[in-house]
DRENKE-222015 format. One record per residue (C-alpha): residue number from 1; residue in three letters; chain; x, y, z. Coordinates in nm, 2 decimals. Layout:
<rs>
[r NUM,"ALA","A",[X,Y,Z]];
...
</rs>
This chain:
<rs>
[r 1,"MET","A",[13.42,7.39,13.11]];
[r 2,"ALA","A",[13.38,7.28,13.48]];
[r 3,"PRO","A",[13.50,7.02,13.72]];
[r 4,"VAL","A",[13.24,6.76,13.85]];
[r 5,"THR","A",[13.26,6.66,14.21]];
[r 6,"ILE","A",[13.05,6.38,14.37]];
[r 7,"ARG","A",[13.04,6.35,14.75]];
[r 8,"ASN","A",[12.89,6.05,14.93]];
[r 9,"ILE","A",[12.63,5.99,14.66]];
[r 10,"ARG","A",[12.37,5.72,14.73]];
[r 11,"LYS","A",[12.08,5.60,14.53]];
[r 12,"SER","A",[11.79,5.38,14.65]];
[r 13,"TYR","A",[11.48,5.24,14.50]];
[r 14,"GLY","A",[11.27,5.18,14.81]];
[r 15,"ASP","A",[11.47,4.95,15.03]];
[r 16,"LEU","A",[11.71,4.86,14.75]];
[r 17,"GLU","A",[12.03,5.07,14.75]];
[r 18,"VAL","A",[12.22,5.06,14.42]];
[r 19,"ILE","A",[12.48,5.34,14.47]];
[r 20,"HIS","A",[12.66,5.31,14.80]];
[r 21,"GLY","A",[12.83,5.64,14.91]];
[r 22,"VAL","A",[13.04,5.71,14.59]];
[r 23,"ASN","A",[13.30,5.98,14.61]];
[r 24,"LEU","A",[13.46,6.10,14.28]];
[r 25,"ASP","A",[13.65,6.40,14.15]];
[r 26,"ILE","A",[13.64,6.47,13.78]];
[r 27,"PRO","A",[13.89,6.75,13.70]];
[r 28,"ASP","A",[13.81,7.04,13.46]];
[r 29,"GLY","A",[13.87,6.94,13.10]];
[r 30,"SER","A",[13.94,6.58,13.18]];
[r 31,"PHE","A",[13.80,6.27,13.00]];
[r 32,"VAL","A",[13.67,6.02,13.26]];
[r 33,"VAL","A",[13.53,5.68,13.17]];
[r 34,"LEU","A",[13.29,5.50,13.41]];
[r 35,"LEU","A",[13.35,5.13,13.34]];
[r 36,"GLY","A",[13.20,4.82,13.48]];
[r 37,"PRO","A",[12.97,4.52,13.41]];
[r 38,"SER","A",[12.59,4.55,13.35]];
[r 39,"GLY","A",[12.41,4.64,13.67]];
[r 40,"CYS","A",[12.71,4.80,13.84]];
[r 41,"GLY","A",[12.55,5.15,13.86]];
[r 42,"LYS","A",[12.75,5.34,13.60]];
[r 43,"SER","A",[12.46,5.47,13.40]];
[r 44,"THR","A",[12.26,5.55,13.72]];
[r 45,"LEU","A",[12.56,5.76,13.84]];
[r 46,"LEU","A",[12.58,5.94,13.50]];
[r 47,"ARG","A",[12.20,6.01,13.51]];
[r 48,"MET","A",[12.23,6.16,13.86]];
[r 49,"ILE","A",[12.50,6.39,13.73]];
[r 50,"ALA","A",[12.26,6.49,13.45]];
[r 51,"GLY","A",[11.97,6.53,13.68]];
[r 52,"LEU","A",[11.77,6.26,13.52]];
[r 53,"GLU","A",[11.77,6.05,13.84]];
[r 54,"SER","A",[11.70,6.19,14.19]];
[r 55,"ILE","A",[11.97,6.17,14.45]];
[r 56,"SER","A",[11.89,5.98,14.77]];
[r 57,"ALA","A",[12.18,6.12,14.97]];
[r 58,"GLY","A",[12.50,6.32,14.90]];
[r 59,"ASP","A",[12.59,6.60,14.66]];
[r 60,"VAL","A",[12.67,6.65,14.30]];
[r 61,"MET","A",[12.87,6.96,14.22]];
[r 62,"ILE","A",[12.93,7.11,13.87]];
[r 63,"GLY","A",[13.18,7.40,13.86]];
[r 64,"GLY","A",[13.18,7.41,14.24]];
[r 65,"LYS","A",[12.80,7.45,14.27]];
[r 66,"VAL","A",[12.57,7.19,14.42]];
[r 67,"VAL","A",[12.32,7.10,14.15]];
[r 68,"ASN","A",[12.11,6.84,14.34]];
[r 69,"ASP","A",[11.79,7.04,14.30]];
[r 70,"VAL","A",[11.88,7.21,13.97]];
[r 71,"HIS","A",[11.67,7.11,13.67]];
[r 72,"PRO","A",[11.87,6.92,13.40]];
[r 73,"LYS","A",[11.83,7.20,13.14]];
[r 74,"ASP","A",[11.98,7.45,13.38]];
[r 75,"ARG","A",[12.29,7.23,13.47]];
[r 76,"ASN","A",[12.48,7.35,13.16]];
[r 77,"ILE","A",[12.54,6.98,13.05]];
[r 78,"ALA","A",[12.48,6.80,12.73]];
[r 79,"MET","A",[12.41,6.43,12.70]];
[r 80,"VAL","A",[12.46,6.19,12.41]];
[r 81,"PHE","A",[12.27,5.86,12.45]];
[r 82,"GLN","A",[12.31,5.51,12.32]];
[r 83,"ASN","A",[12.01,5.57,12.10]];
[r 84,"TYR","A",[12.06,5.87,11.88]];
[r 85,"ALA","A",[11.71,6.01,11.97]];
[r 86,"LEU","A",[11.70,6.22,11.65]];
[r 87,"TYR","A",[11.37,6.38,11.52]];
[r 88,"ALA","A",[11.28,6.18,11.21]];
[r 89,"HIS","A",[11.08,6.46,11.06]];
[r 90,"MET","A",[11.37,6.71,11.09]];
[r 91,"ASN","A",[11.68,6.73,10.87]];
[r 92,"VAL","A",[12.03,6.73,11.02]];
[r 93,"PHE","A",[12.05,7.11,11.04]];
[r 94,"GLU","A",[11.71,7.13,11.22]];
[r 95,"ASN","A",[11.81,6.85,11.46]];
[r 96,"MET","A",[12.13,7.02,11.55]];
[r 97,"ALA","A",[11.95,7.36,11.58]];
[r 98,"PHE","A",[11.66,7.23,11.79]];
[r 99,"SER","A",[11.77,7.34,12.14]];
[r 100,"MET","A",[11.89,7.68,12.01]];
[r 101,"ASN","A",[11.55,7.73,11.85]];
[r 102,"LEU","A",[11.38,7.65,12.17]];
[r 103,"ARG","A",[11.58,7.92,12.34]];
[r 104,"LYS","A",[11.49,8.16,12.06]];
[r 105,"MET","A",[11.85,8.24,11.97]];
[r 106,"PRO","A",[11.90,8.47,11.67]];
[r 107,"LYS","A",[11.89,8.28,11.34]];
[r 108,"ASP","A",[12.23,8.40,11.23]];
[r 109,"GLU","A",[12.39,8.28,11.55]];
[r 110,"ILE","A",[12.22,7.94,11.51]];
[r 111,"LYS","A",[12.35,7.91,11.15]];
[r 112,"LYS","A",[12.70,8.00,11.27]];
[r 113,"LYS","A",[12.70,7.75,11.55]];
[r 114,"VAL","A",[12.55,7.46,11.34]];
[r 115,"ALA","A",[12.81,7.53,11.07]];
[r 116,"TRP","A",[13.09,7.53,11.32]];
[r 117,"ALA","A",[12.98,7.19,11.47]];
[r 118,"ALA","A",[12.91,7.05,11.13]];
[r 119,"SER","A",[13.27,7.14,11.02]];
[r 120,"ILE","A",[13.42,6.97,11.32]];
[r 121,"LEU","A",[13.21,6.65,11.27]];
[r 122,"ASN","A",[13.23,6.64,10.88]];
[r 123,"LEU","A",[12.86,6.68,10.85]];
[r 124,"GLU","A",[12.86,6.97,10.61]];
[r 125,"PRO","A",[12.74,6.76,10.31]];
[r 126,"TYR","A",[12.46,6.62,10.51]];
[r 127,"LEU","A",[12.28,6.91,10.66]];
[r 128,"GLU","A",[11.98,6.88,10.43]];
[r 129,"ARG","A",[11.94,6.50,10.48]];
[r 130,"PHE","A",[11.70,6.34,10.72]];
[r 131,"PRO","A",[11.81,6.07,10.98]];
[r 132,"ARG","A",[11.67,5.79,10.76]];
[r 133,"GLN","A",[11.92,5.89,10.49]];
[r 134,"LEU","A",[12.22,5.86,10.72]];
[r 135,"SER","A",[12.44,5.57,10.83]];
[r 136,"GLY","A",[12.47,5.48,11.20]];
[r 137,"GLY","A",[12.80,5.67,11.24]];
[r 138,"GLN","A",[12.66,5.98,11.07]];
[r 139,"ARG","A",[12.35,5.97,11.30]];
[r 140,"GLN","A",[12.58,5.95,11.61]];
[r 141,"ARG","A",[12.78,6.24,11.48]];
[r 142,"VAL","A",[12.45,6.44,11.45]];
[r 143,"ALA","A",[12.37,6.35,11.81]];
[r 144,"MET","A",[12.71,6.47,11.91]];
[r 145,"GLY","A",[12.67,6.79,11.71]];
[r 146,"ARG","A",[12.34,6.87,11.88]];
[r 147,"ALA","A",[12.53,6.84,12.21]];
[r 148,"ILE","A",[12.83,7.05,12.09]];
[r 149,"VAL","A",[12.62,7.35,11.98]];
[r 150,"ARG","A",[12.50,7.39,12.34]];
[r 151,"ASP","A",[12.85,7.48,12.43]];
[r 152,"PRO","A",[12.81,7.29,12.76]];
[r 153,"ALA","A",[13.04,7.29,13.07]];
[r 154,"VAL","A",[13.02,6.91,13.07]];
[r 155,"PHE","A",[12.96,6.64,12.81]];
[r 156,"LEU","A",[12.79,6.31,12.93]];
[r 157,"PHE","A",[12.80,6.00,12.70]];
[r 158,"ASP","A",[12.59,5.70,12.78]];
[r 159,"GLU","A",[12.73,5.40,12.58]];
[r 160,"PRO","A",[12.71,5.60,12.25]];
[r 161,"LEU","A",[12.88,5.34,12.04]];
[r 162,"SER","A",[12.70,5.02,12.14]];
[r 163,"ASN","A",[12.48,5.02,11.83]];
[r 164,"LEU","A",[12.76,5.05,11.58]];
[r 165,"ASP","A",[12.95,4.78,11.41]];
[r 166,"ALA","A",[13.31,4.70,11.51]];
[r 167,"LYS","A",[13.49,4.90,11.24]];
[r 168,"LEU","A",[13.27,5.20,11.30]];
[r 169,"ARG","A",[13.33,5.18,11.67]];
[r 170,"VAL","A",[13.70,5.21,11.62]];
[r 171,"GLN","A",[13.65,5.51,11.40]];
[r 172,"MET","A",[13.41,5.69,11.64]];
[r 173,"ARG","A",[13.64,5.62,11.93]];
[r 174,"THR","A",[13.91,5.82,11.75]];
[r 175,"GLU","A",[13.66,6.10,11.65]];
[r 176,"ILE","A",[13.53,6.14,12.00]];
[r 177,"ARG","A",[13.88,6.16,12.15]];
[r 178,"GLU","A",[13.99,6.41,11.88]];
[r 179,"LEU","A",[13.67,6.61,11.96]];
[r 180,"HIS","A",[13.77,6.62,12.33]];
[r 181,"GLU","A",[14.12,6.73,12.24]];
[r 182,"ARG","A",[13.98,7.01,12.04]];
[r 183,"LEU","A",[13.71,7.13,12.28]];
[r 184,"LYS","A",[13.87,7.05,12.61]];
[r 185,"THR","A",[13.53,7.01,12.76]];
[r 186,"THR","A",[13.50,6.80,13.08]];
[r 187,"THR","A",[13.36,6.46,12.96]];
[r 188,"VAL","A",[13.21,6.17,13.15]];
[r 189,"TYR","A",[13.17,5.86,12.94]];
[r 190,"VAL","A",[12.99,5.54,13.04]];
[r 191,"THR","A",[13.08,5.21,12.88]];
[r 192,"HIS","A",[13.10,4.84,12.95]];
[r 193,"ASP","A",[13.36,4.80,12.67]];
[r 194,"GLN","A",[13.71,4.80,12.83]];
[r 195,"ILE","A",[13.88,4.88,12.49]];
[r 196,"GLU","A",[13.68,5.20,12.47]];
[r 197,"ALA","A",[13.79,5.28,12.82]];
[r 198,"MET","A",[14.15,5.20,12.77]];
[r 199,"THR","A",[14.19,5.39,12.45]];
[r 200,"MET","A",[13.99,5.70,12.53]];
[r 201,"ALA","A",[14.01,5.78,12.90]];
[r 202,"ASP","A",[14.24,6.01,13.10]];
[r 203,"LYS","A",[14.11,5.83,13.40]];
[r 204,"ILE","A",[13.91,5.51,13.44]];
[r 205,"VAL","A",[13.67,5.46,13.73]];
[r 206,"ILE","A",[13.58,5.09,13.77]];
[r 207,"LEU","A",[13.25,5.02,13.95]];
[r 208,"ARG","A",[13.10,4.70,14.08]];
[r 209,"ASP","A",[12.76,4.68,14.26]];
[r 210,"GLY","A",[12.74,5.06,14.31]];
[r 211,"VAL","A",[13.09,5.09,14.46]];
[r 212,"ILE","A",[13.42,5.22,14.31]];
[r 213,"GLU","A",[13.67,4.94,14.30]];
[r 214,"GLN","A",[13.96,5.14,14.15]];
[r 215,"GLU","A",[14.03,5.46,13.97]];
[r 216,"GLY","A",[14.34,5.57,13.78]];
[r 217,"SER","A",[14.50,5.61,13.44]];
[r 218,"PRO","A",[14.43,5.32,13.19]];
[r 219,"LEU","A",[14.78,5.18,13.23]];
[r 220,"ASP","A",[14.78,5.22,13.61]];
[r 221,"VAL","A",[14.46,5.02,13.63]];
[r 222,"TYR","A",[14.59,4.76,13.38]];
[r 223,"ASP","A",[14.94,4.72,13.52]];
[r 224,"LYS","A",[14.84,4.74,13.90]];
[r 225,"PRO","A",[14.49,4.62,13.96]];
[r 226,"THR","A",[14.40,4.68,14.32]];
[r 227,"ASN","A",[14.20,4.35,14.37]];
[r 228,"LEU","A",[14.09,4.03,14.20]];
[r 229,"PHE","A",[13.78,4.18,14.05]];
[r 230,"VAL","A",[13.97,4.45,13.87]];
[r 231,"ALA","A",[14.24,4.21,13.76]];
[r 232,"GLN","A",[14.00,3.98,13.59]];
[r 233,"PHE","A",[13.77,4.25,13.46]];
[r 234,"ILE","A",[14.04,4.45,13.28]];
[r 235,"GLY","A",[14.21,4.27,12.99]];
[r 236,"SER","A",[14.10,4.04,12.71]];
[r 237,"PRO","A",[14.17,3.75,12.74]];
[r 238,"SER","A",[14.15,3.80,13.12]];
[r 239,"MET","A",[14.43,3.76,13.36]];
[r 240,"ASN","A",[14.52,3.39,13.45]];
[r 241,"MET","A",[14.46,3.32,13.81]];
[r 242,"LEU","A",[14.62,3.03,14.00]];
[r 243,"SER","A",[14.58,2.96,14.36]];
[r 244,"GLY","A",[14.87,2.86,14.58]];
[r 245,"THR","A",[15.07,2.91,14.91]];
[r 246,"ILE","A",[15.37,3.13,14.98]];
[r 247,"GLU","A",[15.70,2.94,15.04]];
[r 248,"GLU","A",[16.05,3.05,15.11]];
[r 249,"LYS","A",[16.36,2.87,14.98]];
[r 250,"GLY","A",[16.72,3.00,14.97]];
[r 251,"GLY","A",[16.61,3.35,15.04]];
[r 252,"LYS","A",[16.36,3.35,14.75]];
[r 253,"THR","A",[15.99,3.38,14.76]];
[r 254,"SER","A",[15.77,3.17,14.54]];
[r 255,"VAL","A",[15.41,3.05,14.52]];
[r 256,"LYS","A",[15.35,2.67,14.54]];
[r 257,"LEU","A",[15.06,2.58,14.31]];
[r 258,"ALA","A",[14.80,2.31,14.36]];
[r 259,"ASN","A",[14.99,2.06,14.15]];
[r 260,"GLY","A",[15.32,2.11,14.35]];
[r 261,"GLU","A",[15.48,2.33,14.09]];
[r 262,"SER","A",[15.64,2.66,14.22]];
[r 263,"VAL","A",[15.65,3.00,14.05]];
[r 264,"GLU","A",[15.91,3.25,14.18]];
[r 265,"ILE","A",[15.77,3.60,14.26]];
[r 266,"ASP","A",[15.94,3.93,14.35]];
[r 267,"LEU","A",[15.75,4.12,14.62]];
[r 268,"LYS","A",[15.85,4.43,14.82]];
[r 269,"THR","A",[15.59,4.36,15.08]];
[r 270,"LYS","A",[15.65,4.09,15.33]];
[r 271,"VAL","A",[15.43,3.78,15.31]];
[r 272,"LYS","A",[15.40,3.49,15.56]];
[r 273,"LYS","A",[15.52,3.14,15.47]];
[r 274,"GLY","A",[15.21,2.93,15.40]];
[r 275,"GLN","A",[14.99,3.24,15.33]];
[r 276,"GLN","A",[14.71,3.15,15.08]];
[r 277,"VAL","A",[14.74,3.37,14.77]];
[r 278,"VAL","A",[14.62,3.39,14.41]];
[r 279,"PHE","A",[14.90,3.42,14.16]];
[r 280,"GLY","A",[14.81,3.63,13.85]];
[r 281,"ILE","A",[14.97,3.67,13.52]];
[r 282,"ARG","A",[14.84,3.81,13.20]];
[r 283,"PRO","A",[14.84,3.59,12.88]];
[r 284,"GLU","A",[15.07,3.82,12.70]];
[r 285,"HIS","A",[15.32,3.79,12.98]];
[r 286,"LEU","A",[15.34,3.40,12.95]];
[r 287,"LYS","A",[15.61,3.30,12.71]];
[r 288,"VAL","A",[15.63,2.95,12.56]];
[r 289,"GLY","A",[15.96,2.78,12.63]];
[r 290,"LYS","A",[16.14,2.45,12.68]];
[r 291,"LYS","A",[16.09,2.45,13.06]];
[r 292,"GLY","A",[15.87,2.63,13.31]];
[r 293,"LEU","A",[15.50,2.58,13.41]];
[r 294,"ALA","A",[15.36,2.27,13.24]];
[r 295,"MET","A",[15.05,2.34,13.03]];
[r 296,"THR","A",[14.83,2.10,12.85]];
[r 297,"VAL","A",[14.69,2.25,12.53]];
[r 298,"MET","A",[14.31,2.25,12.48]];
[r 299,"GLN","A",[14.28,2.47,12.18]];
[r 300,"THR","A",[14.44,2.75,11.98]];
[r 301,"GLU","A",[14.29,3.06,11.83]];
[r 302,"PRO","A",[14.48,3.25,11.56]];
[r 303,"THR","A",[14.39,3.62,11.55]];
[r 304,"GLY","A",[14.63,3.72,11.28]];
[r 305,"PRO","A",[14.90,3.91,11.46]];
[r 306,"GLU","A",[14.88,3.66,11.76]];
[r 307,"ILE","A",[14.79,3.30,11.85]];
[r 308,"HIS","A",[14.59,3.25,12.17]];
[r 309,"ILE","A",[14.68,2.92,12.34]];
[r 310,"TYR","A",[14.42,2.79,12.58]];
[r 311,"GLY","A",[14.50,2.50,12.81]];
[r 312,"GLU","A",[14.52,2.37,13.16]];
[r 313,"ALA","A",[14.79,2.43,13.42]];
[r 314,"ALA","A",[14.79,2.35,13.79]];
[r 315,"GLY","A",[14.43,2.24,13.76]];
[r 316,"VAL","A",[14.28,2.55,13.61]];
[r 317,"GLU","A",[14.23,2.69,13.26]];
[r 318,"ILE","A",[14.48,2.95,13.15]];
[r 319,"CYS","A",[14.57,3.14,12.83]];
[r 320,"ALA","A",[14.91,3.23,12.68]];
[r 321,"ILE","A",[14.96,3.46,12.38]];
[r 322,"THR","A",[15.24,3.42,12.13]];
[r 323,"THR","A",[15.34,3.60,11.81]];
[r 324,"GLU","A",[15.51,3.29,11.68]];
[r 325,"ARG","A",[15.34,3.07,11.42]];
[r 326,"VAL","A",[15.32,2.77,11.64]];
[r 327,"LYS","A",[15.12,2.46,11.55]];
[r 328,"LEU","A",[14.99,2.27,11.85]];
[r 329,"LYS","A",[14.76,1.98,11.90]];
[r 330,"ARG","A",[14.50,1.92,12.16]];
[r 331,"GLY","A",[14.64,1.73,12.45]];
[r 332,"GLU","A",[15.00,1.84,12.37]];
[r 333,"GLN","A",[15.21,1.95,12.67]];
[r 334,"ILE","A",[15.41,2.27,12.65]];
[r 335,"PHE","A",[15.59,2.49,12.90]];
[r 336,"VAL","A",[15.52,2.86,12.97]];
[r 337,"ASN","A",[15.72,3.11,13.17]];
[r 338,"PRO","A",[15.60,3.43,13.34]];
[r 339,"LEU","A",[15.80,3.74,13.24]];
[r 340,"ALA","A",[16.00,3.88,13.53]];
[r 341,"GLY","A",[15.83,4.18,13.69]];
[r 342,"SER","A",[15.49,4.11,13.53]];
[r 343,"THR","A",[15.34,3.89,13.80]];
[r 344,"HIS","A",[15.05,3.99,14.04]];
[r 345,"VAL","A",[14.98,3.84,14.38]];
[r 346,"PHE","A",[14.65,3.88,14.57]];
[r 347,"ASP","A",[14.56,3.77,14.92]];
[r 348,"LYS","A",[14.31,3.48,14.87]];
[r 349,"GLN","A",[14.10,3.57,15.17]];
[r 350,"THR","A",[14.05,3.95,15.11]];
[r 351,"GLY","A",[14.10,3.95,14.73]];
[r 352,"LEU","A",[14.34,4.25,14.77]];
[r 353,"ARG","A",[14.67,4.30,14.59]];
[r 354,"ILE","A",[14.98,4.23,14.77]];
[r 355,"ASP","A",[15.24,4.47,14.64]];
</rs>
């Protein structure tokens, strides 16, 4: 195990810079997820840690040692890719033992390590099978087993669950997290799936256009997004955003929305009367009631445990989530109320959170 430290990392392709001076500390034994939309630089950053991409400027340190010029095979890391990259002509045992055979390790030690990894990943019945005889989840476990037997200081995962169906992704999320709890190996995991990030990470690092927008625990990032991008990126359905201006009445602060309605807010930070802001509220924190913010229903989506209500309020589309079995028609007007203490306010000009 080893910590990973990234200092002022930059990556350019000719005149195009795609990673802009990133700094990141990944503690020993932690599970850190790099999260962001396509093209944000998360896979490029992972590949620079692995040594598969050259570094234009800055340093990558593994275990306190700068590894910028160290060959990937000498960095004591193991990487699991989105594509399983298994050798079709080798069975499961041979695939898992491949790297150890290259290093000419003793056969008894190879057998012992493969048996140990297979027992962890429930692959013992499949050691004689070939990749074509395995399911997608079993192939991904073989790829993980091939990484485990290397006994690396750092695991690197590059969107390993993208090729699996929804049910299998849930199962594999649990298995990867349990594996980490058992091995305690420093893990860096890249994904664009926020559910994977929220359910697996000790720390989430959100990137956009080669820059870190926010890092923190899953609930910290969800409950206190630092800017409008993070607020809208984290959460599904995404946070409702309504533009307005700050007004003061009777010692209370509220946001006056575009249609003239006002929503009371509770801020510890002082704001100026008339300041342009964006008021944010997550769908699950909007409760249907007999009074409140007027909402014209556009459509409803029953998911089973919840009903997602989509509609228009103050000139923008919003969503409210309820567990009640409501029956609503298109065009019907309802009222929704933000839960106290669950609102978010952002400066409209800078996009930064006002807290």
